[in-house]
Every structure is written in structure tokens, then in C-alpha cells.
C-alpha positions as a LaTeX table, in Angstrom:
\begin{tabular}{lrrr}
\hline
Residue & $x$ (\AA) & $y$ (\AA) & $z$ (\AA) \\
\hline
Unk1 & 0.14 & 0.18 & 0.23 \\
Unk2 & 1.23 & 3.53 & $-0.96$ \\
Unk3 & 1.64 & 6.13 & 2.21 \\
Unk4 & $-0.41$ & 8.56 & 2.76 \\
Unk5 & 0.17 & 11.97 & 1.16 \\
Unk6 & 3.40 & 13.85 & 2.40 \\
Unk7 & 4.36 & 10.48 & 4.08 \\
Unk8 & 7.71 & 8.68 & 2.62 \\
Unk9 & 8.89 & 5.49 & 1.71 \\
Unk10 & 12.26 & 6.44 & 3.31 \\
Unk11 & 14.49 & 4.14 & 1.27 \\
Unk12 & 17.64 & 5.52 & $-1.33$ \\
Unk13 & 18.71 & 4.42 & $-4.45$ \\
Unk14 & 20.44 & 1.12 & $-2.41$ \\
Unk15 & 17.42 & $-0.04$ & $-0.94$ \\
Unk16 & 18.74 & 1.52 & 2.68 \\
Unk17 & 17.15 & 4.09 & 5.47 \\
Unk18 & 17.27 & 7.16 & 4.09 \\
Unk19 & 18.33 & 10.14 & 6.04 \\
Unk20 & 15.90 & 13.27 & 5.95 \\
Unk21 & 17.90 & 17.01 & 5.83 \\
Unk22 & 17.74 & 18.78 & 8.88 \\
Unk23 & 14.85 & 21.73 & 8.96 \\
Unk24 & 15.75 & 25.07 & 10.23 \\
Unk25 & 13.09 & 26.56 & 12.84 \\
Unk26 & 14.00 & 30.80 & 13.47 \\
Unk27 & 17.30 & 30.57 & 12.42 \\
Unk28 & 18.22 & 27.19 & 14.69 \\
Unk29 & 19.19 & 24.15 & 12.74 \\
Unk30 & 17.95 & 21.28 & 13.98 \\
Unk31 & 20.09 & 17.91 & 12.93 \\
Unk32 & 18.05 & 14.61 & 12.26 \\
Unk33 & 17.13 & 12.36 & 14.95 \\
Unk34 & 17.65 & 15.07 & 17.62 \\
Unk35 & 15.19 & 17.42 & 19.47 \\
Unk36 & 15.16 & 20.91 & 20.30 \\
Unk37 & 13.39 & 23.63 & 22.10 \\
Unk38 & 13.18 & 26.72 & 20.38 \\
Unk39 & 12.18 & 30.42 & 21.35 \\
Unk40 & 10.76 & 32.28 & 18.39 \\
Unk41 & 11.04 & 36.36 & 19.52 \\
Unk42 & 7.82 & 38.30 & 19.55 \\
Unk43 & 7.26 & 42.07 & 20.26 \\
Unk44 & 8.36 & 42.48 & 23.89 \\
Unk45 & 6.09 & 44.15 & 27.14 \\
Unk46 & 6.51 & 48.20 & 26.91 \\
Unk47 & 7.83 & 47.08 & 30.31 \\
Unk48 & 10.80 & 46.42 & 27.97 \\
Unk49 & 10.40 & 42.68 & 28.84 \\
Unk50 & 11.21 & 40.10 & 25.94 \\
Unk51 & 8.64 & 37.92 & 24.90 \\
Unk52 & 9.21 & 34.20 & 22.96 \\
Unk53 & 6.76 & 31.89 & 20.99 \\
Unk54 & 8.36 & 28.14 & 23.03 \\
Unk55 & 8.44 & 26.05 & 19.84 \\
Unk56 & 9.57 & 22.51 & 20.56 \\
Unk57 & 11.33 & 19.96 & 17.29 \\
Unk58 & 11.60 & 16.57 & 17.44 \\
Unk59 & 13.15 & 15.98 & 13.94 \\
Unk60 & 13.15 & 12.23 & 13.25 \\
Unk61 & 15.47 & 10.12 & 11.28 \\
Unk62 & 14.14 & 9.11 & 8.47 \\
Unk63 & 11.89 & 11.27 & 6.11 \\
Unk64 & 8.35 & 11.49 & 6.80 \\
Unk65 & 5.53 & 14.39 & 7.35 \\
Unk66 & 6.05 & 17.29 & 8.79 \\
Unk67 & 3.51 & 18.00 & 11.61 \\
Unk68 & 2.61 & 20.92 & 13.44 \\
Unk69 & 0.55 & 20.57 & 16.84 \\
Unk70 & $-0.59$ & 23.94 & 18.30 \\
Unk71 & $-2.40$ & 25.16 & 21.50 \\
Unk72 & $-3.44$ & 28.44 & 23.18 \\
Unk73 & $-4.26$ & 30.28 & 20.00 \\
Unk74 & $-6.70$ & 31.38 & 22.47 \\
Unk75 & $-5.00$ & 32.31 & 25.55 \\
Unk76 & $-7.19$ & 30.89 & 27.88 \\
Unk77 & $-7.71$ & 27.42 & 26.17 \\
Unk78 & $-5.27$ & 25.66 & 28.34 \\
Unk79 & $-6.25$ & 21.75 & 27.37 \\
Unk80 & $-3.92$ & 21.84 & 24.38 \\
Unk81 & $-1.18$ & 22.21 & 26.85 \\
Unk82 & $-0.97$ & 19.75 & 28.29 \\
Unk83 & $-1.81$ & 17.65 & 25.52 \\
Unk84 & 1.21 & 18.30 & 24.11 \\
Unk85 & 3.27 & 18.12 & 27.11 \\
Unk86 & 2.22 & 14.62 & 27.51 \\
Unk87 & 3.02 & 14.11 & 23.45 \\
Unk88 & 6.39 & 15.24 & 23.53 \\
Unk89 & 6.77 & 12.67 & 26.35 \\
Unk90 & 5.59 & 9.52 & 24.40 \\
Unk91 & 7.93 & 7.14 & 24.06 \\
Unk92 & 7.17 & 6.02 & 20.31 \\
Unk93 & 8.69 & 9.13 & 19.55 \\
Unk94 & 11.70 & 8.10 & 19.89 \\
Unk95 & 11.03 & 5.93 & 16.13 \\
Unk96 & 9.62 & 8.70 & 14.44 \\
Unk97 & 9.37 & 9.32 & 10.62 \\
Unk98 & 9.51 & 13.27 & 9.98 \\
Unk99 & 9.18 & 15.80 & 12.19 \\
Unk100 & 6.69 & 17.08 & 15.00 \\
Unk101 & 6.72 & 21.00 & 15.37 \\
Unk102 & 5.14 & 21.22 & 19.01 \\
Unk103 & 3.79 & 24.99 & 19.77 \\
Unk104 & 2.27 & 24.81 & 23.36 \\
Unk105 & 1.54 & 28.11 & 23.47 \\
Unk106 & 1.17 & 30.13 & 20.73 \\
Unk107 & $-0.66$ & 33.56 & 21.97 \\
Unk108 & 1.66 & 33.87 & 24.50 \\
Unk109 & 0.51 & 37.53 & 25.59 \\
Unk110 & $-3.19$ & 36.49 & 26.23 \\
Unk111 & $-1.93$ & 32.83 & 27.97 \\
Unk112 & 0.23 & 35.19 & 30.71 \\
Unk113 & $-2.67$ & 36.98 & 31.27 \\
Unk114 & $-5.00$ & 34.61 & 31.33 \\
Unk115 & $-7.05$ & 35.97 & 28.40 \\
Unk116 & $-8.69$ & 34.69 & 25.24 \\
Unk117 & $-7.37$ & 37.76 & 23.44 \\
Unk118 & $-4.25$ & 39.82 & 22.60 \\
Unk119 & $-3.15$ & 43.51 & 24.47 \\
Unk120 & $-4.94$ & 44.82 & 21.39 \\
Unk121 & $-8.10$ & 42.95 & 22.37 \\
Unk122 & $-8.23$ & 41.53 & 18.58 \\
Unk123 & $-8.52$ & 37.71 & 18.21 \\
Unk124 & $-5.40$ & 36.07 & 16.76 \\
Unk125 & $-8.01$ & 33.10 & 15.16 \\
Unk126 & $-9.81$ & 35.94 & 13.45 \\
Unk127 & $-6.23$ & 37.43 & 12.33 \\
Unk128 & $-4.37$ & 34.92 & 10.08 \\
Unk129 & $-2.96$ & 34.89 & 8.14 \\
Unk130 & $-1.11$ & 38.29 & 9.04 \\
Unk131 & 1.65 & 40.51 & 8.18 \\
Unk132 & 4.86 & 41.56 & 9.55 \\
Unk133 & 3.90 & 45.26 & 9.66 \\
Unk134 & 0.93 & 44.53 & 10.65 \\
Unk135 & $-1.60$ & 44.57 & 14.16 \\
Unk136 & 0.09 & 42.92 & 17.53 \\
Unk137 & $-2.23$ & 40.00 & 16.03 \\
Unk138 & $-0.86$ & 40.14 & 12.81 \\
Unk139 & 2.34 & 40.06 & 13.47 \\
Unk140 & 2.02 & 37.00 & 15.95 \\
Unk141 & 0.32 & 35.09 & 12.90 \\
Unk142 & 3.14 & 35.70 & 10.66 \\
Unk143 & 5.38 & 34.17 & 12.91 \\
Unk144 & 3.48 & 31.26 & 12.90 \\
Unk145 & 2.91 & 31.06 & 9.70 \\
Unk146 & 5.77 & 31.87 & 8.08 \\
Unk147 & 8.11 & 30.32 & 10.87 \\
Unk148 & 5.89 & 26.97 & 11.35 \\
Unk149 & 3.22 & 26.39 & 8.77 \\
Unk150 & 4.58 & 27.08 & 6.17 \\
Unk151 & 7.84 & 24.25 & 6.93 \\
Unk152 & 4.58 & 21.66 & 7.79 \\
Unk153 & 2.81 & 19.06 & 5.69 \\
Unk154 & $-0.42$ & 18.60 & 8.09 \\
Unk155 & $-1.49$ & 20.18 & 10.80 \\
Unk156 & $-3.87$ & 19.65 & 14.35 \\
Unk157 & $-4.81$ & 23.06 & 15.87 \\
Unk158 & $-5.95$ & 22.11 & 19.93 \\
Unk159 & $-9.06$ & 24.46 & 21.13 \\
Unk160 & $-11.54$ & 24.50 & 23.99 \\
Unk161 & $-14.91$ & 26.20 & 24.26 \\
Unk162 & $-14.76$ & 29.81 & 24.96 \\
Unk163 & $-14.82$ & 30.91 & 28.83 \\
Unk164 & $-17.81$ & 29.78 & 30.76 \\
Unk165 & $-18.54$ & 27.11 & 28.38 \\
Unk166 & $-17.55$ & 23.23 & 27.58 \\
Unk167 & $-17.39$ & 21.36 & 24.37 \\
Unk168 & $-17.74$ & 17.42 & 24.14 \\
Unk169 & $-14.75$ & 16.25 & 21.91 \\
Unk170 & $-15.03$ & 16.71 & 18.47 \\
Unk171 & $-13.18$ & 17.57 & 15.42 \\
Unk172 & $-14.30$ & 20.49 & 12.88 \\
Unk173 & $-13.43$ & 19.87 & 9.20 \\
Unk174 & $-14.69$ & 21.46 & 5.91 \\
Unk175 & $-15.29$ & 18.36 & 3.89 \\
Unk176 & $-17.25$ & 20.67 & 1.01 \\
Unk177 & $-13.09$ & 22.15 & 0.65 \\
Unk178 & $-11.36$ & 19.33 & 2.03 \\
Unk179 & $-13.01$ & 15.54 & 1.58 \\
Unk180 & $-9.43$ & 14.49 & 1.90 \\
Unk181 & $-9.88$ & 15.03 & 5.79 \\
Unk182 & $-12.48$ & 12.50 & 6.64 \\
Unk183 & $-9.91$ & 9.66 & 6.68 \\
Unk184 & $-7.49$ & 12.44 & 8.86 \\
Unk185 & $-10.95$ & 12.84 & 11.24 \\
Unk186 & $-11.50$ & 8.77 & 11.20 \\
Unk187 & $-8.20$ & 8.14 & 12.23 \\
Unk188 & $-8.57$ & 11.03 & 15.37 \\
Unk189 & $-11.56$ & 9.14 & 16.30 \\
Unk190 & $-13.61$ & 11.75 & 18.51 \\
Unk191 & $-17.20$ & 10.55 & 18.85 \\
Unk192 & $-18.47$ & 13.77 & 16.82 \\
Unk193 & $-17.03$ & 15.32 & 13.39 \\
Unk194 & $-18.32$ & 18.62 & 12.74 \\
Unk195 & $-18.94$ & 19.52 & 9.23 \\
Unk196 & $-18.77$ & 23.46 & 9.48 \\
Unk197 & $-17.67$ & 25.80 & 6.96 \\
Unk198 & $-14.27$ & 27.44 & 7.25 \\
Unk199 & $-13.94$ & 31.11 & 8.84 \\
Unk200 & $-12.22$ & 33.89 & 7.56 \\
Unk201 & $-9.37$ & 34.98 & 9.56 \\
Unk202 & $-8.59$ & 31.47 & 11.42 \\
Unk203 & $-5.86$ & 29.06 & 11.13 \\
Unk204 & $-7.87$ & 26.73 & 9.53 \\
Unk205 & $-8.54$ & 29.23 & 6.60 \\
Unk206 & $-4.64$ & 30.22 & 5.97 \\
Unk207 & $-3.02$ & 26.91 & 5.71 \\
Unk208 & $-5.11$ & 26.77 & 2.70 \\
Unk209 & $-4.84$ & 23.53 & 1.14 \\
Unk210 & $-2.40$ & 21.42 & 3.98 \\
Unk211 & $-4.84$ & 19.18 & 5.90 \\
Unk212 & $-5.60$ & 20.31 & 9.12 \\
Unk213 & $-7.90$ & 18.92 & 11.98 \\
Unk214 & $-9.42$ & 21.74 & 14.34 \\
Unk215 & $-10.01$ & 19.72 & 17.95 \\
Unk216 & $-12.34$ & 20.81 & 20.35 \\
Unk217 & $-12.71$ & 19.89 & 23.95 \\
Unk218 & $-13.54$ & 21.18 & 27.55 \\
Unk219 & $-13.69$ & 24.51 & 28.86 \\
Unk220 & $-11.22$ & 27.52 & 28.92 \\
Unk221 & $-8.91$ & 27.52 & 31.97 \\
Unk222 & $-10.03$ & 24.71 & 33.25 \\
Unk223 & $-7.78$ & 20.97 & 32.90 \\
Unk224 & $-10.15$ & 18.43 & 31.29 \\
Unk225 & $-8.93$ & 14.66 & 31.88 \\
Unk226 & $-10.93$ & 12.97 & 29.37 \\
Unk227 & $-10.53$ & 16.08 & 26.87 \\
Unk228 & $-6.81$ & 15.83 & 26.81 \\
Unk229 & $-7.04$ & 11.42 & 26.85 \\
Unk230 & $-8.61$ & 11.97 & 23.84 \\
Unk231 & $-6.62$ & 14.77 & 22.20 \\
Unk232 & $-3.46$ & 13.03 & 22.73 \\
Unk233 & $-4.73$ & 9.40 & 21.75 \\
Unk234 & $-6.42$ & 11.24 & 18.94 \\
Unk235 & $-3.36$ & 13.10 & 18.03 \\
Unk236 & $-1.08$ & 9.73 & 17.88 \\
Unk237 & $-3.80$ & 8.15 & 15.80 \\
Unk238 & $-3.22$ & 10.88 & 13.25 \\
Unk239 & 0.81 & 10.12 & 13.67 \\
Unk240 & 0.19 & 6.48 & 12.66 \\
Unk241 & $-2.21$ & 6.78 & 9.93 \\
Unk242 & 0.63 & 9.21 & 8.46 \\
Unk243 & 3.11 & 6.85 & 8.57 \\
Unk244 & 5.19 & 9.13 & 11.37 \\
Unk245 & 5.22 & 6.48 & 14.07 \\
Unk246 & 4.49 & 2.60 & 14.41 \\
Unk247 & 1.31 & 0.98 & 14.81 \\
Unk248 & 1.17 & $-0.79$ & 17.88 \\
Unk249 & 1.48 & $-4.43$ & 18.15 \\
Unk250 & $-1.94$ & $-5.47$ & 19.57 \\
Unk251 & $-5.14$ & $-3.99$ & 17.67 \\
Unk252 & $-6.39$ & $-0.83$ & 19.58 \\
Unk253 & $-10.19$ & 0.06 & 20.42 \\
Unk254 & $-11.31$ & 2.60 & 19.31 \\
Unk255 & $-15.27$ & 4.54 & 18.49 \\
Unk256 & $-16.23$ & 5.08 & 15.15 \\
Unk257 & $-17.12$ & 8.48 & 14.95 \\
Unk258 & $-20.68$ & 10.01 & 13.61 \\
Unk259 & $-20.23$ & 13.08 & 11.18 \\
Unk260 & $-22.56$ & 16.00 & 11.62 \\
Unk261 & $-23.58$ & 18.37 & 8.56 \\
Unk262 & $-25.14$ & 21.15 & 10.78 \\
Unk263 & $-25.62$ & 22.71 & 14.50 \\
Unk264 & $-27.63$ & 25.01 & 16.67 \\
Unk265 & $-27.23$ & 26.92 & 19.10 \\
Unk266 & $-30.28$ & 27.16 & 21.66 \\
Unk267 & $-30.43$ & 30.77 & 23.15 \\
Unk268 & $-31.87$ & 31.92 & 26.52 \\
Unk269 & $-35.76$ & 32.68 & 26.05 \\
Unk270 & $-35.94$ & 35.10 & 29.00 \\
Unk271 & $-32.80$ & 36.62 & 31.79 \\
Unk272 & $-32.57$ & 34.57 & 34.86 \\
Unk273 & $-31.48$ & 31.60 & 36.56 \\
Unk274 & $-30.80$ & 28.35 & 34.70 \\
Unk275 & $-31.39$ & 24.80 & 35.32 \\
Unk276 & $-29.68$ & 22.24 & 33.13 \\
Unk277 & $-31.45$ & 18.50 & 32.54 \\
Unk278 & $-29.31$ & 16.82 & 30.19 \\
Unk279 & $-24.86$ & 16.25 & 30.59 \\
Unk280 & $-22.99$ & 17.41 & 27.70 \\
Unk281 & $-23.07$ & 14.59 & 25.27 \\
Unk282 & $-26.57$ & 13.84 & 25.89 \\
Unk283 & $-29.00$ & 12.90 & 22.95 \\
Unk284 & $-32.07$ & 15.14 & 22.74 \\
Unk285 & $-35.14$ & 14.91 & 20.15 \\
Unk286 & $-37.03$ & 17.23 & 18.48 \\
Unk287 & $-39.34$ & 19.26 & 21.61 \\
Unk288 & $-37.73$ & 18.25 & 24.41 \\
Unk289 & $-36.74$ & 20.09 & 27.59 \\
Unk290 & $-33.22$ & 20.59 & 27.58 \\
Unk291 & $-33.66$ & 22.85 & 31.05 \\
Unk292 & $-35.53$ & 25.42 & 32.71 \\
Unk293 & $-34.73$ & 29.71 & 33.33 \\
Unk294 & $-36.61$ & 31.54 & 36.45 \\
Unk295 & $-36.02$ & 34.44 & 38.36 \\
Unk296 & $-34.65$ & 34.33 & 41.85 \\
Unk297 & $-38.13$ & 33.16 & 43.59 \\
Unk298 & $-39.02$ & 30.63 & 40.55 \\
Unk299 & $-42.22$ & 32.88 & 40.00 \\
Unk300 & $-41.64$ & 33.26 & 36.35 \\
Unk301 & $-40.21$ & 30.22 & 34.91 \\
Unk302 & $-39.96$ & 28.80 & 31.45 \\
Unk303 & $-38.38$ & 25.90 & 29.83 \\
Unk304 & $-35.64$ & 26.03 & 27.18 \\
Unk305 & $-36.84$ & 23.36 & 24.32 \\
Unk306 & $-34.73$ & 21.94 & 21.63 \\
Unk307 & $-35.73$ & 22.70 & 18.00 \\
Unk308 & $-33.81$ & 19.55 & 16.48 \\
Unk309 & $-32.90$ & 16.28 & 17.33 \\
Unk310 & $-29.05$ & 15.74 & 18.15 \\
Unk311 & $-26.05$ & 15.59 & 20.71 \\
Unk312 & $-25.19$ & 17.98 & 22.42 \\
Unk313 & $-22.00$ & 19.11 & 21.68 \\
Unk314 & $-21.59$ & 22.30 & 23.99 \\
Unk315 & $-23.62$ & 23.96 & 27.14 \\
Unk316 & $-22.60$ & 26.94 & 29.27 \\
Unk317 & $-21.43$ & 26.55 & 32.39 \\
Unk318 & $-22.71$ & 29.81 & 34.10 \\
Unk319 & $-26.10$ & 29.50 & 35.67 \\
Unk320 & $-26.63$ & 33.30 & 35.30 \\
Unk321 & $-28.11$ & 34.44 & 32.00 \\
Unk322 & $-29.08$ & 37.20 & 29.65 \\
Unk323 & $-32.05$ & 36.79 & 27.64 \\
Unk324 & $-29.89$ & 35.82 & 24.11 \\
Unk325 & $-27.55$ & 34.36 & 25.54 \\
Unk326 & $-26.17$ & 30.75 & 23.50 \\
Unk327 & $-27.03$ & 27.97 & 25.77 \\
Unk328 & $-26.93$ & 24.88 & 24.60 \\
Unk329 & $-25.43$ & 23.41 & 21.84 \\
Unk330 & $-26.69$ & 20.90 & 18.92 \\
Unk331 & $-25.39$ & 18.63 & 16.02 \\
Unk332 & $-28.06$ & 17.98 & 14.31 \\
Unk333 & $-29.43$ & 14.44 & 12.99 \\
Unk334 & $-32.69$ & 13.20 & 11.56 \\
Unk335 & $-32.26$ & 9.83 & 13.55 \\
Unk336 & $-30.03$ & 9.80 & 16.89 \\
Unk337 & $-29.40$ & 6.12 & 16.95 \\
Unk338 & $-26.21$ & 6.04 & 14.97 \\
Unk339 & $-25.40$ & 9.42 & 16.85 \\
Unk340 & $-25.91$ & 7.72 & 20.01 \\
Unk341 & $-24.20$ & 4.73 & 19.35 \\
Unk342 & $-21.04$ & 6.63 & 18.70 \\
Unk343 & $-20.99$ & 8.94 & 22.12 \\
Unk344 & $-21.81$ & 5.75 & 23.81 \\
Unk345 & $-18.86$ & 3.89 & 22.05 \\
Unk346 & $-16.58$ & 6.56 & 23.04 \\
Unk347 & $-17.17$ & 6.90 & 26.29 \\
Unk348 & $-16.94$ & 3.33 & 26.69 \\
Unk349 & $-13.50$ & 3.32 & 25.53 \\
Unk350 & $-12.08$ & 5.93 & 27.74 \\
Unk351 & $-14.46$ & 4.24 & 30.33 \\
Unk352 & $-16.04$ & 7.58 & 30.88 \\
Unk353 & $-19.86$ & 6.51 & 31.67 \\
Unk354 & $-22.70$ & 9.34 & 30.84 \\
Unk355 & $-26.17$ & 9.55 & 30.45 \\
Unk356 & $-26.70$ & 10.33 & 26.89 \\
Unk357 & $-31.20$ & 10.46 & 27.37 \\
Unk358 & $-33.25$ & 11.99 & 28.76 \\
Unk359 & $-35.55$ & 9.89 & 31.06 \\
\hline
\end{tabular}
């Protein structure tokens, strides 16, 4: 069987194992078969304090794909940092073919401030591909694109929900633009793959034709063990699929993702205090009550009713809500049977029991 796109057979004309050339990141040369941590200079603070984007390069001896794994593009989305920490400690990287470039903290400024945004109040994930002479966000985006993304063949970008919300582990891809991503998403094996349009200004848009997966799981400023474990295992599965890592000796148990082509947010019909009825990953039918909003005395109470059938892939963590706020994110389906099975298989794989249906 031929290797995936971007992979190499890793053999020279004599049939012996080929050796790939060094890679240069930020002016630093990394030899094949070595690892290196590199600090990419960024604009300093107004206190004259230097700032750098930390990058860890694992450059295999043998040729293969070059994969970037990025986290904290939004400065408060920290699950990806722990995923990358565990990824870099994985022993199988000693047999890596190709190159892994891991960037655990892209938005250093937001991370230090525990903020989604940059000091100029711009959203970095609306500022790609950036510009060397643009805004602070544009310059940071340009650094990532020129020093990391331009040298890679594939990518995985790790995210969480925004502050005050949480997401079920999921992969987001645009299959209309990139139908080849279906195989990579299946290799990652999340419970849900959301086929969503690419938004202008995002890293997903800026990478162009390079295959990239967007992983969403957990909430901002919190470590979510299930989201971290699923993100780590999914990343390793993608690397094996690309031929960067050897296949496991024993066949592993994995869930089969459910592909959703649409999603919708259920919003607060009034202001008040929210009581939720269904956990993340729950299965809903059209007309199901997802929760209730009431005033502090419980006198004016209104139900939030699902307009569609599907899977609850995101929800608010804050019970104090204003009218119009997004509360429940549902990936839609005509039949919930397949979606329910995918969520159940995922939780069984990670030994995380969950109630997926309303009683």
C-alpha cells in the first residue's frame, strides 16, 4: 500500500534507510534524529520585557510528513498545553519518521493574562495569515505562519470552548473544501466530527490546502482529563495514520465517529437562573426540554425546548444568563440512533460513563 500524502517510503536508491535533511526553525538548525526547544522572538512588552513563542521540534532520522500541533491560539484555552506535554513525553517518538513541531503556547500574551485575546483586544484566530507590519495580532499570526506552518505538511490545532462554556470532544473540518480530511478525522476517532464551513481569518482558513484538523474539547482555564486523554490519543492515531509512528502491536479499541453536517445554538428565552437537565454528550429529540430559566424566586419560569434532534456538543457552565445568550449547542441529525452509539462507544473507550438520554 502506498504511503499517505506527505509521507515517504524512507529508502534510498540502494534500499537502505534514507536520512532526511536538517530543518531550520527561527534560524536554528535541528539535525535529523534530534530534539530542540526554540524560542521565536515576539514583540516585547512595554516594560521592555522580552517575549518569545516556545517551539519544540522533534526531527526524526527518516523522511516523512512534517506535522505541527498548536495550542493556546486563544490564550485561555489551556487543555492543549497538557496534551502537548504528554505528547512530547511519548516514548514512541524515538522512532519518529518525519518531523513533529509542537507549539504549546501560541498566544503567549493572552496566556500570561489568562485571556482569550491579545493586548490589542484582537482575536488571534481572526487575524490569520497575518502581516509582518500589521497589528500585534497580525504580527504574531505571521510569525506562526512563516516559521511553523509554511514548513509543515499537516497540522492539528487544539482548542476548547470559550470561557464559561464547555465542549464535547469533537473534530471540526470543512469537507466541502477538503474532502480528504474525512480519513484523518476518522483516524483521530472523536465521538463527533462536525462538518463546518471555514471562517475567514482563522488558522484553519490560512493553511489553505494543507490538511489540518481542529480539535475542540473542554472549557477555558480548566484541565479536563477526558478531553486531554482523547486529544493525546487522537493525535497519536493521526501520526500513525500518516506513517510517522509505528502501528501498535495489538489492535486497539477505538470508537467510530458520527459525522454531523449542521449545528444550532439554543438561546435563553428570558434572563434568569438556568437549571440544566441534560449533560454534555446527551442525546436530544425535537421538542425535548433542555432546562429551565427562572427568576430568583422561581415565579417566572420558562423552559428551553430543543428545536432539533441531535447531540449536545456544547453548553454553558454559568447558571446566570441573559435573554439571548447561547446555552446549548446541538449537532443536528434526523435519527439519533447512530449519534447515540458513537457517543456511547467513545465513553466506553475512555471508561467514562455518561447519561445520554432523558428519562
